[in-house]
C-alpha positions as CSV (number, residue, x, y, z in Angstrom):
1,M,117.1,77.2,110.8
2,R,120.5,75.6,111.2
3,E,121.8,78.1,108.6
4,I,121.5,81.0,111.0
5,M,124.6,79.8,112.8
6,K,126.6,81.1,109.8
7,A,125.7,84.6,110.6
8,M,126.6,84.6,114.2
9,I,129.3,87.1,115.1
10,I,130.0,88.0,118.7
11,S,131.9,91.2,119.0
12,R,132.2,91.9,122.7
13,P,134.8,90.0,124.8
14,V,132.2,89.3,127.5
15,L,130.2,87.4,124.8
16,L,133.0,85.1,123.8
17,V,131.3,82.4,125.8
18,L,128.2,82.9,123.7
19,G,130.4,82.7,120.6
20,C,131.8,79.3,121.8
21,L,128.3,78.1,122.2
22,F,126.9,79.4,118.9
23,I,129.8,78.9,116.6
24,G,130.6,75.6,118.1
25,L,127.2,74.3,117.1
26,S,127.2,75.8,113.6
27,G,128.3,72.7,111.8
28,C,126.8,70.1,114.2
29,N,124.2,67.8,112.8
30,K,123.3,66.3,116.2
31,L,122.5,69.4,118.2
32,L,121.0,67.5,121.1
33,E,124.3,65.6,121.7
34,V,126.1,68.8,122.7
35,P,126.4,68.9,126.5
36,K,124.2,71.8,127.6
37,P,125.0,72.3,131.3
38,P,128.6,73.5,130.9
39,N,127.6,75.9,128.2
40,E,124.6,77.2,130.2
41,I,127.0,77.9,133.1
42,L,129.3,79.9,130.9
43,I,126.5,81.9,129.4
44,A,125.1,82.6,132.9
45,D,128.5,84.0,133.9
46,A,128.2,86.6,131.1
47,F,125.1,88.0,132.9
48,K,126.5,87.9,136.5
49,D,126.3,91.7,137.0
50,S,125.0,94.9,135.5
51,A,128.1,95.6,133.4
52,S,128.4,92.2,131.9
53,A,124.7,92.0,131.2
54,T,124.8,95.4,129.5
55,A,127.8,94.3,127.4
56,A,126.0,91.2,126.4
57,L,123.0,93.2,125.1
58,S,125.5,95.6,123.4
59,G,126.7,92.5,121.5
60,V,123.2,92.3,119.9
61,Y,123.5,95.9,118.7
62,S,127.0,95.2,117.4
63,G,125.6,92.2,115.5
64,M,123.2,94.6,113.6
65,L,126.1,96.5,112.1
66,F,128.4,95.9,109.2
67,N,128.2,92.1,109.2
68,N,124.4,92.1,108.9
69,R,124.3,93.7,105.5
70,N,121.3,91.7,104.1
71,F,119.0,92.6,107.0
72,A,119.7,95.3,109.5
73,W,122.6,97.1,107.7
74,G,120.9,98.2,104.5
75,G,119.4,95.0,103.1
76,V,115.8,95.6,104.0
77,T,115.9,99.1,102.5
78,I,117.5,98.0,99.3
79,Y,115.5,94.8,98.6
80,T,112.1,96.3,99.5
81,G,113.0,99.5,97.5
82,L,113.6,97.3,94.5
83,S,110.4,95.3,95.1
84,G,108.3,98.4,95.2
85,D,108.5,101.6,93.2
86,D,111.3,103.4,94.9
87,L,114.5,102.0,93.3
88,S,115.7,100.6,90.0
89,Y,118.9,98.6,89.7
90,T,121.5,99.7,87.2
91,S,123.8,96.7,87.0
92,T,123.6,93.0,86.3
93,N,123.4,91.0,89.5
94,S,120.7,88.4,88.7
95,D,119.4,88.2,92.3
96,L,118.9,92.0,92.5
97,L,117.3,92.0,89.1
98,Q,114.8,89.4,90.3
99,L,113.8,91.8,93.0
100,N,113.7,94.7,90.7
101,L,111.6,92.9,88.1
102,N,109.4,91.1,90.7
103,A,110.5,87.9,89.1
104,L,111.5,86.1,92.3
105,N,112.1,82.4,92.6
106,I,113.4,80.2,95.4
107,S,116.9,80.1,94.0
108,N,117.5,83.8,94.9
109,L,120.6,84.0,97.1
110,L,120.0,87.3,98.8
111,L,116.7,86.6,100.5
112,P,118.0,83.5,102.3
113,Q,120.8,85.6,103.7
114,T,118.3,88.2,104.9
115,W,116.3,85.4,106.6
116,T,119.5,83.9,108.1
117,E,120.8,87.2,109.5
118,A,117.4,88.1,111.1
119,Y,117.1,84.7,112.8
120,A,120.7,84.8,113.9
121,L,120.0,88.1,115.6
122,L,116.8,86.6,117.2
123,L,118.9,83.7,118.6
124,K,121.2,86.3,120.3
125,V,118.2,88.3,121.6
126,N,116.4,85.2,122.9
127,T,119.6,84.2,124.7
128,V,119.8,87.6,126.4
129,I,116.1,87.5,127.3
130,E,116.3,84.0,128.8
131,Q,119.4,84.9,130.8
132,L,117.9,88.1,132.1
133,N,114.8,86.2,133.2
134,N,116.8,83.5,134.9
135,N,119.6,85.4,136.7
136,P,118.8,86.3,140.3
137,P,122.0,88.2,141.0
138,L,120.9,91.1,138.7
139,A,119.0,94.0,140.4
140,A,115.4,94.1,139.4
141,S,115.6,97.6,138.0
142,V,118.6,96.6,135.8
143,R,116.9,93.5,134.6
144,A,113.7,95.4,133.7
145,K,115.5,98.0,131.6
146,L,117.7,95.5,129.8
147,L,114.9,93.1,129.3
148,G,112.8,96.0,127.9
149,E,115.5,96.7,125.3
150,A,115.9,93.1,124.3
151,L,112.1,92.6,123.9
152,F,111.9,95.7,121.8
153,V,114.7,94.5,119.5
154,R,113.0,91.1,119.2
155,A,109.7,92.8,118.3
156,F,111.5,95.0,115.7
157,I,113.0,92.0,114.0
158,D,109.8,90.0,114.1
159,F,107.9,93.0,112.7
160,H,110.1,93.0,109.6
161,L,110.0,89.2,109.2
162,V,106.2,89.0,109.2
163,N,106.0,91.9,106.7
164,L,108.6,90.3,104.4
165,W,107.5,86.6,104.7
166,G,104.0,86.8,106.1
167,D,102.6,83.5,107.3
168,G,105.8,81.8,106.1
169,A,107.9,83.3,108.9
170,A,108.5,81.4,112.1
171,L,108.1,82.8,115.6
172,T,111.1,82.0,117.8
173,T,111.0,82.9,121.5
174,T,113.7,80.5,122.8
175,A,117.5,80.1,122.5
176,D,117.1,76.3,122.4
177,L,118.7,75.3,119.1
178,G,116.9,72.1,118.9
179,K,113.5,73.7,119.2
180,N,114.4,76.5,116.8
181,S,115.5,74.0,114.1
182,M,111.9,72.7,114.1
183,M,109.9,75.8,114.5
184,P,106.9,75.9,112.2
185,S,105.7,78.8,110.0
186,T,103.5,80.9,112.2
187,P,100.2,82.7,111.3
188,S,100.7,86.5,111.0
189,G,98.1,87.1,113.7
190,V,100.1,85.0,116.2
191,M,103.3,86.8,115.2
192,Y,101.7,90.2,115.7
193,A,100.2,89.2,119.1
194,Q,103.7,88.3,120.3
195,I,105.1,91.6,118.9
196,I,102.5,93.6,120.7
197,S,103.1,91.7,124.0
198,D,106.8,92.2,123.7
199,L,106.4,95.9,123.0
200,Q,104.0,96.5,125.8
201,Q,106.4,94.8,128.3
202,A,109.3,96.7,126.8
203,A,107.6,100.1,127.2
204,A,106.7,99.2,130.8
205,G,110.3,98.2,131.7
206,M,112.2,101.0,130.1
207,S,112.2,104.7,130.9
208,N,112.1,107.7,128.6
209,T,115.7,108.4,129.3
210,Y,118.1,107.1,126.6
211,P,120.9,104.9,128.0
212,T,123.3,106.5,125.5
213,I,123.7,110.1,124.3
214,N,123.5,109.1,120.6
215,R,120.3,107.1,121.0
216,S,121.9,103.9,119.9
217,R,120.0,102.0,122.5
218,P,116.2,102.4,122.6
219,N,114.0,103.9,125.4
220,A,110.4,103.4,126.3
221,M,109.3,105.9,123.6
222,A,111.0,103.7,120.9
223,A,108.8,100.8,122.1
224,R,105.7,103.0,122.0
225,A,106.6,104.3,118.5
226,L,106.9,100.8,117.1
227,L,103.7,99.8,118.9
228,S,101.9,102.7,117.2
229,R,103.0,101.3,113.8
230,V,102.0,97.8,114.7
231,Y,98.5,98.9,115.8
232,L,98.1,100.9,112.6
233,Y,99.0,97.9,110.5
234,N,96.5,95.9,112.4
235,R,93.8,98.5,112.0
236,Q,93.6,99.2,115.7
237,Y,93.3,102.9,115.0
238,Q,92.4,104.2,118.5
239,E,95.3,102.3,120.0
240,A,97.7,103.6,117.3
241,L,96.5,107.1,118.0
242,V,97.1,106.8,121.7
243,M,100.6,105.5,121.2
244,A,101.5,108.2,118.7
245,D,100.1,110.9,120.9
246,S,102.4,109.7,123.8
247,V,105.5,109.8,121.7
248,I,104.8,113.2,120.1
249,G,103.7,114.6,123.4
250,S,106.9,113.4,125.2
251,G,108.7,116.5,123.9
252,L,111.8,114.4,123.1
253,Y,111.5,114.7,119.3
254,T,109.7,118.0,118.6
255,P,109.9,120.3,117.0
256,L,111.2,118.3,114.0
257,P,114.6,119.4,112.8
258,P,115.0,120.9,109.3
259,V,115.1,118.5,106.4
260,S,118.8,119.3,105.9
261,T,119.7,117.9,109.4
262,T,117.1,115.1,109.7
263,F,119.7,112.4,109.2
264,A,122.6,114.2,111.1
265,P,124.1,112.2,114.0
266,T,122.7,114.8,116.4
267,S,119.2,115.0,114.9
268,T,116.5,115.3,117.6
269,E,114.2,113.4,115.3
270,I,116.1,110.1,115.9
271,I,114.1,107.6,117.9
272,W,116.7,104.8,117.5
273,A,119.9,104.6,115.5
274,L,122.9,102.4,115.2
275,Q,126.4,103.9,115.5
276,P,129.0,102.3,113.1
277,S,132.6,102.1,114.3
278,P,134.9,104.7,112.7
279,N,137.4,101.9,112.1
280,P,137.4,99.3,109.3
281,P,135.4,97.7,107.9
282,A,132.6,100.2,108.7
283,Y,134.6,103.5,108.6
284,G,131.8,105.3,110.4
285,V,129.4,105.2,107.4
286,T,126.0,103.6,107.1
287,G,124.9,100.6,105.0
288,D,122.6,102.9,103.0
289,G,125.5,105.3,102.3
290,V,127.7,102.5,101.1
291,A,125.0,101.2,98.8
292,F,123.7,104.4,97.4
293,V,126.5,107.0,97.3
294,P,128.7,106.3,94.2
295,S,132.4,105.4,95.0
296,S,133.6,107.4,92.0
297,P,132.1,110.2,89.8
298,A,133.0,108.0,86.8
299,L,130.7,105.2,87.9
300,P,126.9,105.3,87.9
301,P,125.2,104.6,91.2
302,A,124.1,101.1,91.6
303,Y,120.5,102.1,92.5
304,N,118.5,104.8,90.7
305,L,115.4,106.4,92.0
306,T,112.4,105.6,89.8
307,S,110.7,108.1,87.6
308,Q,107.5,107.3,89.4
309,L,109.0,108.5,92.7
310,L,110.8,111.5,91.3
311,T,107.6,112.8,89.7
312,A,105.7,112.3,93.0
313,F,107.6,115.2,94.6
314,E,105.8,118.5,94.4
315,P,107.7,121.6,93.1
316,G,109.6,123.2,96.0
317,D,109.8,120.0,98.1
318,M,113.0,120.3,100.1
319,R,113.1,116.6,100.5
320,K,113.9,116.2,96.9
321,T,116.7,118.7,96.9
322,S,118.2,117.5,100.2
323,W,117.5,113.8,100.2
324,T,118.3,113.0,96.5
325,K,121.3,113.7,94.3
326,T,121.9,113.4,90.6
327,A,125.1,112.2,89.0
328,V,125.8,112.5,85.3
329,V,127.9,109.7,83.9
330,A,128.6,109.6,80.2
331,T,125.9,112.2,79.7
332,V,123.3,109.9,81.4
333,P,121.7,111.4,84.6
334,Y,121.2,109.1,87.6
335,T,119.3,110.3,90.6
336,Y,119.9,108.3,93.8
337,P,118.9,108.4,97.5
338,F,121.0,110.9,99.4
339,K,119.6,110.9,102.9
340,Y,123.0,109.8,104.1
341,K,125.8,111.9,102.6
342,L,128.8,109.7,103.2
343,G,129.7,106.7,101.1
344,L,132.4,104.1,101.7
345,L,135.1,106.3,100.1
346,D,134.2,109.2,102.3
347,G,134.6,106.9,105.3
348,V,138.0,105.6,104.2
349,L,139.1,109.2,103.7
350,G,138.0,110.1,107.2
351,K,135.4,112.7,106.1
352,G,133.1,112.0,109.1
353,T,130.7,109.6,110.6
354,E,126.9,109.1,110.3
355,N,124.5,107.0,112.4
356,Y,122.1,104.7,110.8
357,I,118.5,105.7,111.8
358,L,116.2,102.8,112.2
359,M,113.2,104.8,113.5
360,R,112.5,108.6,113.5
361,A,109.7,110.8,114.7
362,A,108.2,112.0,111.5
363,E,106.5,108.7,111.2
364,L,104.5,109.3,114.4
365,F,102.8,112.3,112.8
366,L,101.9,110.2,109.8
367,V,100.7,107.3,111.9
368,R,98.5,109.7,113.9
369,A,97.2,111.3,110.8
370,E,96.2,108.0,109.3
371,A,94.6,106.8,112.5
372,N,92.6,110.0,112.8
373,C,91.6,109.8,109.1
374,K,90.3,106.3,109.6
375,L,88.4,107.4,112.8
376,G,86.8,110.3,110.9
377,N,88.9,113.1,112.5
378,I,89.8,114.7,109.3
379,S,90.9,118.1,110.5
380,Q,93.3,116.6,113.1
381,A,94.7,114.3,110.4
382,I,95.3,117.2,108.0
383,A,97.0,119.1,110.8
384,D,99.6,116.4,111.2
385,V,100.1,116.1,107.5
386,N,100.7,119.8,107.4
387,T,103.4,119.5,110.0
388,I,105.3,117.2,107.7
389,R,104.6,119.4,104.7
390,A,105.7,122.6,106.4
391,R,109.0,121.0,107.4
392,A,109.5,120.2,103.7
393,G,108.8,123.7,102.6
394,L,105.3,123.0,101.2
395,A,102.0,124.9,101.6
396,D,99.4,123.6,104.0
397,L,96.5,121.5,102.7
398,Q,93.0,122.6,103.2
399,G,91.4,121.3,106.4
400,N,88.1,120.3,104.7
401,L,89.2,117.5,102.6
402,S,87.0,114.5,102.0
403,P,88.1,111.2,103.8
404,D,89.3,109.8,100.5
405,A,91.3,113.0,99.7
406,C,92.7,113.0,103.2
407,M,93.9,109.4,102.9
408,A,95.4,110.2,99.5
409,A,97.3,113.1,101.1
410,I,98.6,110.8,103.8
411,E,99.8,108.2,101.3
412,Q,101.5,110.9,99.3
413,E,103.4,112.2,102.3
414,N,104.4,108.8,103.4
415,R,105.8,108.1,99.9
416,V,108.0,111.2,99.7
417,E,109.0,111.2,103.4
418,Y,110.0,107.5,103.7
419,F,111.3,106.5,100.3
420,A,114.3,104.1,100.3
421,E,114.1,103.8,104.1
422,W,113.5,100.5,105.9
423,G,110.8,99.1,103.7
424,H,108.1,101.7,104.5
425,R,107.0,102.2,100.9
426,W,106.9,98.4,100.2
427,F,104.9,97.6,103.4
428,D,102.5,100.5,102.6
429,L,101.9,99.3,99.1
430,K,100.9,95.9,100.4
431,R,98.7,97.1,103.3
432,W,96.8,100.0,101.6
433,P,93.8,99.1,99.4
434,A,93.7,99.9,95.8
435,T,91.9,103.1,94.8
436,D,90.2,101.6,91.8
437,G,87.5,99.7,93.7
438,S,89.0,96.3,92.8
439,G,89.5,95.1,96.3
440,N,93.2,94.5,95.7
441,S,96.1,96.1,97.3
442,L,97.7,99.3,96.1
443,A,100.7,97.2,95.0
444,D,98.4,95.2,92.7
445,Q,97.1,98.4,91.3
446,L,100.4,100.3,90.7
447,L,103.1,97.7,90.1
448,P,101.9,95.8,87.0
449,S,102.3,98.9,84.8
450,I,105.9,99.3,85.6
451,K,106.9,95.6,86.2
452,P,105.6,93.2,83.6
453,S,106.5,90.2,85.7
454,W,104.3,91.3,88.6
455,Q,102.2,88.6,90.2
456,P,100.1,89.2,93.4
457,F,101.8,86.4,95.3
458,Q,105.1,88.3,95.1
459,K,104.0,90.6,97.9
460,L,105.6,88.0,100.1
461,Y,109.1,86.7,99.7
462,P,109.9,83.0,99.1
463,I,111.6,80.7,101.6
464,S,114.7,79.1,100.3
465,R,115.1,75.4,99.6
466,N,117.7,75.0,102.2
467,E,115.5,76.4,105.0
468,L,112.6,74.2,103.9
469,T,114.9,71.2,103.9
470,Y,116.5,71.9,107.3
471,D,113.1,72.7,108.9
472,P,110.3,70.5,107.5
473,F,107.7,72.5,109.6
474,L,108.2,75.6,107.5
475,K,105.6,76.3,104.9
476,Q,106.5,77.9,101.6
477,N,104.5,81.0,100.7
478,P,102.0,80.4,97.9
479,G,103.1,80.8,94.3
480,Y,106.7,79.6,94.8
């Protein structure tokens, strides 16, 4: 994983010592020859008190912004949207076309960057975790809160790695560069066990009070929200139900705001968001806004919503009118995601700022609905689905649906609620079973008809040649 060093950017002054360590090692072929004790002393100095330790953790969040465009700042949304049935690509970049056509190969240049940026963030997070665990001067209460945040972020990154690369991803829990360069691919079950452990500890260490007014740093409910998703993915339905109940019952996120303000910076639905700088190069706009909102009315958007998605919206669904927009270029209509209203040009012109939402509360109603449906509590499941539908301006579903009809309703609401947003649709397609009795995934059932190159192994992304060369203990995903 030596390539991760290329993505290391330290933005806070207090983290310059970390930058000296990380960047100084980026081109070093003999990692073990670097004298560790002086560097370790310098890093420890960056965690000598509450202010410096908080600033060090803030450097992790800063690292998830503009310079992390292939992972945290839009990449996951774009690449998984193309892999699934949310987005179609309107231009000629060969790597994006590979994703769009599900014709991936190990020469794709975008996915290695996604991998690199994710593991670079993990290296930062693991450094923070190690220093918090081994720094006696910090007050126990401060250490517990900051450690909770760091463990949550590590779990968030690992969750996306295991869902993108499956058993090919490697679990890293140390800042030791030598060990990280030789980490093996890790079975998904082991990855998930670590994710659950991290989230449980995170929830216990943090409080429900947000450290910042804009929710740009997570709280205990953020850890519980992600834990509910992880339990759901692992078919631990009762546990998912309990976690979702606790988040919804906290009162921090309900009632859900109107569709028109769901993605506003002050939205009460936000569980966790990143706040871009109003200064260049971010200009206060999100990665999704830059990617999806056309920079000129004369140019087509780079990404179009698929006809399959557009026809999935029911008549009168306010999510379609508020969260999508159509541009007509040379008489051709293009409909694109419009959850975020500001593109790069808007930011340059100073038209406002938007925060990038990584987690929001509507998901918890859908998690609870799915868990209740799987547990046979159909009426409770439909009640949660109707909460999401009512917010979108749609009529309630009947409460006496069959289990299969209930699950179909949950899948439908997930699709139109979380399109083009942090990989939700792609992950759902892979984890939900087909409805044709084949025993395959829903991805295997739906995607072949719209993507002639589809092969089942493409549900997982390939690991690049460089990573396999640098780390001989990584195992390529089957089919590549």
